C-alpha positions, -999 to +999 in steps of 0.1 A: +913+324-827+926+326-791+892+337-782+875+305-795+902+283-778+895+300-746+858+297-749+860+259-758+886+253-729+863+271-704+834+250-717+853+219-713+865+229-679+829+236-669+817+202-681+847+183-661+842+204-630+802+199-629+788+172-607+777+140-623+746+128-603+749+094-588+724+072-569+732+069-531+728+034-519+726+020-485+732-017-477+703-032-456+700-066-442+666-082-438+657-111-416+626-131-416+606-127-384+600-159-366+563-172-371+542-190-345+520-218-358+494-233-335+495-270-336+473-296-320+484-320-295+485-359-304+452-375-307+450-402-281+417-418-292+412-448-314+375-454-321+362-420-316+370-395-345+379-357-338+347-339-330+358-304-337+349-294-371+381-300-394+364-277-420+371-247-400+399-226-418+406-197-393+396-160-389+379-145-419+379-177-441+356-181-460+342-147-451+342-121-424+306-131-417+309-168-417+343-182-402+353-204-374+388-209-358+409-240-364+410-266-336+447-255-329+437-218-325+408-229-299+433-251-281+413-283-286+428-311-266+413-346-265+418-369-233+414-407-230+401-420-198+376-412-171+361-376-167+366-365-132+334-341-134+313-371-146+321-402-125+289-420-137+302-423-172+322-452-184+359-451-179+369-457-216+359-422-227+375-399-253+366-364-241+373-326-247+360-294-234+358-266-257+361-229-244+357-207-276+379-177-279+365-141-277+344-132-307+331-167-310+305-190-296+301-228-293+279-244-318+270-281-323+259-299-354+231-325-348+227-349-376+233-325-405+216-294-387+245-270-383+248-241-360+227-251-332+239-232-299+258-254-275+240-258-241+269-240-222+297-218-228+324-243-219+313-274-238+320-309-227+320-334-255+326-371-248+326-404-268+328-440-258+357-461-270+339-493-267+303-506-261+270-501-281+276-463-284+312-466-293+325-438-317+293-415-310+299-380-295+277-365-269+274-333-249+248-322-222+245-338-189+247-376-187+229-396-182+200-373-178+203-352-210+228-366-233+227-350-266+242-370-296+262-346-320+280-348-353+305-320-346+312-292-324+327-258-334+333-222-323+315-200-350+321-161-351+295-139-335+277-117-361 
């Protein structure tokens, strides 16, 4: 009987002395990284609408083969007043100069025909705020070769 008590006692001591596995936990603190969102400056023009294509959604959207950066990503800025490089133009112009980012090229939309290569890498677009051509956007060299356009965009280079 002493032998049984001894075996049972040793058994219980072994169980009590054994290691019970526990999960190690470490307290971690996470913080959200600040994000930068490109925003467009205020639009100063009243008659002329924005000429940069508002359908552009950014890199890879809608697909990697067909996308265009948003106006804020391109840095489109509209100015109201005379264009110093073109003193023959009227003084009441809304204008912008688009310089497309690397991997994209300037394209113009002429009356529903999209993706026509723009005449220059840095594309000047201008629109009269008053007069018979008010609200119409042009590019090219005025008054020699003004090209009326519906919109302007930077498209990816395939």
